[in-house]
C-alpha positions, 0 to 999 in steps of 0.5 A: 829138543823137547821142553821136558828135557830142557827143564829136566837139565836145568833142574839137574844143574840148579840142584847140583849147584845148590848141593855144592854151595851147601856142602861148601858153606858146611865145610867152611864153617867146620873149618872155621870152628876147627882152626879158629878165627885168626888162622881162618882170617889168614886163610881167607886172605890167602885164598883171596890173593890166590883167586885174584892171581888166578883171575889175572893169569888166566889171560883168555887161556881157558876159552882157548883150551876149550876152543881147541879141545873141542876140535876133532883129533885134539890132543888133550894132554898136550893142550892141558900141559901147555896151559899149566906151563904157561900159568906157571911162567 
């Protein structure tokens, strides 16, 4: 791989990350102004609990999904549905 290609890919990743964070900040500001401080506080606490629950329910399933999904002849719909069912349980 050439250094130019690596630099090009890294710059694309950096710009996309900056763009996504900018859009997220803008949407957060607009949402907070629209629903008010009290409701936004409730929403942020609910989102925090949701993210903590998501972290604990992962149990290494993401790594397993990636490992199994990259194999030849992998059944992606079956893998995704099994991960979804496991997280629901």
